[in-house]
C-alpha positions in Angstrom: -1.8 -18.2 -57.1 -4.4 -15.5 -56.4 -6.2 -17.9 -54.0 -3.0 -18.2 -51.9 -2.7 -14.5 -51.6 -6.3 -14.0 -50.7 -6.1 -16.8 -48.1 -2.9 -15.3 -46.7 -4.6 -11.9 -46.4 -7.6 -13.4 -44.7 -5.3 -15.2 -42.2 -3.5 -12.0 -41.4 -6.8 -10.2 -41.0 -8.1 -12.9 -38.7 -4.9 -12.8 -36.7 -5.0 -9.0 -36.3 -8.7 -9.2 -35.2 -7.9 -11.9 -32.6 -4.9 -9.9 -31.3 -7.1 -6.8 -30.9 -9.9 -8.8 -29.2 -7.4 -10.4 -26.8 -5.8 -7.0 -26.0 -9.2 -5.6 -25.3 -10.1 -8.4 -23.0 -6.7 -8.0 -21.1 -7.3 -4.3 -20.9 -10.8 -4.9 -19.5 -9.4 -7.4 -16.9 -6.6 -4.9 -15.9 -9.3 -2.1 -15.5 -11.4 -4.4 -13.3 -8.5 -5.5 -11.2 -7.1 -2.0 -10.7 -10.5 -0.9 -9.4 -10.8 -3.7 -6.8 -10.4 -3.1 -3.1 -10.6 -5.6 -0.3 -11.6 -4.7 3.2 -11.0 -6.7 6.4 -12.1 -6.2 10.0 -10.8 -7.7 13.2 -13.0 -10.0 15.1 -13.8 -7.4 17.8 -14.2 -4.6 15.2 -11.4 -2.4 16.6 -9.3 -2.6 13.4 -10.6 -2.1 9.9 -8.4 -1.8 6.8 -8.7 -1.6 3.0 -6.1 -2.7 0.4 -5.9 -2.3 -3.3 -5.6 -5.1 -5.8 -1.8 -4.7 -5.5 -1.9 -5.5 -1.8 -0.9 -2.1 -0.7 -2.7 -0.6 2.3 -5.1 2.2 1.3 -7.0 2.8 4.5 -6.6 1.9 8.2 -9.1 2.7 10.9 -8.3 1.9 14.5 -11.3 2.3 16.8 -11.1 4.0 20.2 -11.7 0.6 21.8 -8.2 -0.5 20.7 -6.6 1.9 23.2 -7.3 -0.6 26.0 -5.1 -3.2 24.3 -1.4 -3.6 24.4 0.4 -2.1 21.3 1.6 -5.7 20.5 -2.0 -6.8 20.3 -3.0 -3.9 18.1 -0.1 -4.3 15.7 -0.6 -8.1 15.6 -4.3 -7.6 14.7 -3.4 -5.1 12.0 -1.0 -7.6 10.4 -3.6 -10.5 10.6 -6.2 -8.3 8.9 -3.7 -7.3 6.3 -2.7 -10.9 5.6 -6.3 -12.0 5.4 -7.1 -9.3 2.9 -4.0 -9.9 0.8 -4.8 -13.7 0.7 -8.1 -12.9 -1.1 -6.3 -11.2 -4.0 -5.7 -14.4 -6.0 -9.4 -15.3 -5.7 -10.6 -11.9 -7.0 -8.0 -12.0 -9.7 -9.3 -15.4 -10.8 -12.9 -14.0 -10.9 -11.8 -11.1 -13.1 -9.9 -13.4 -15.4 -12.8 -15.8 -15.7 -15.1 -12.9 -16.7 -12.7 -11.4 -19.2 -9.9 -13.6 -20.6 -10.9 -17.0 -19.3 -9.1 -19.3 -17.0 -7.6 -21.5 -19.7 -5.3 -18.7 -20.9 -1.7 -19.5 -20.3 -0.9 -15.9 -19.3 -3.9 -15.9 -16.9 -2.6 -19.0 -15.2 0.9 -17.4 -14.8 -0.7 -14.3 -13.3 -2.8 -16.3 -11.0 0.0 -18.5 -9.8 2.2 -15.5 -9.2 -0.6 -13.9 -7.1 -0.9 -17.1 -5.1 2.8 -17.0 -4.5 2.9 -13.3 -3.5 -0.3 -13.4 -1.4 -0.4 -16.8 0.3 -3.1 -17.9 2.8 -2.6 -16.2 6.2 -1.1 -18.2 9.1 -3.4 -19.7 11.6 -4.8 -17.5 14.3 -2.3 -18.1 17.2 -3.1 -16.2 20.4 -1.0 -13.1 21.1 1.7 -14.0 23.6 1.1 -12.8 27.1 2.7 -9.5 28.3 6.3 -10.0 29.5 6.6 -10.1 33.3 8.3 -7.3 35.0 7.9 -3.6 35.3 5.6 -1.9 32.8 4.7 1.7 32.2 1.2 2.6 33.1 -0.8 4.5 30.5 0.0 7.9 31.8 3.7 7.3 32.0 3.7 5.6 28.6 1.9 8.7 27.1 4.3 11.1 28.8 7.3 9.1 27.6 6.0 9.4 24.0 5.1 13.1 24.2 8.3 14.2 26.0 10.7 15.9 23.7 14.2 17.0 24.4 14.8 20.7 24.8 15.8 22.5 21.7 19.5 23.1 21.3 20.8 26.5 22.5 21.0 29.1 19.8 24.5 30.0 18.6 25.8 33.3 19.8 25.1 36.2 17.6 28.0 37.8 15.8 28.5 41.5 16.1 28.7 43.4 12.9 32.2 44.8 12.3 32.7 48.4 13.4 34.7 49.2 10.4 32.2 49.4 7.6 33.9 50.1 4.2 30.7 51.2 2.3 31.8 54.9 2.5 28.2 55.9 3.2 28.9 57.2 6.7 25.9 55.4 8.1 23.6 57.3 5.8 21.5 55.9 3.0 22.8 56.0 -0.6 19.5 57.5 -1.7 19.9 60.7 0.4 
């Protein structure tokens, strides 16, 4: 009977050690992943952005050269860069898993598949549609339209204080 107890205690001890080791590996993976950032740049270098491992934009730089482009082109290029950066998240996650918890772990595979679902490969690089035909603002008019603000509303009329003041101080200070 004592052998069974000793064996049971050793099994529990081994199980506790394995759980702690696994938790430490998961913590190490989480720390690595949280510290990861991914940067992407447009082909002409006018847009550069950085995202965190969660896919959220952390930094966006639009170069002065982008001002010569239509806003639709600039916003489209930002979205392409963002999608390219986000599509790299599963790959970086898989590298962190391989280095810490291994790729054979069931939980790791669930995390990786979820990342692939949330951050799929970006769509193909279709050209930006041409500018619509018809009248278009020139840069000066466009800038003026943006900076024009409506006049502030008129201030409400001031109310006159009542002539009958019931403070019984006769217009003099209480302290005198």
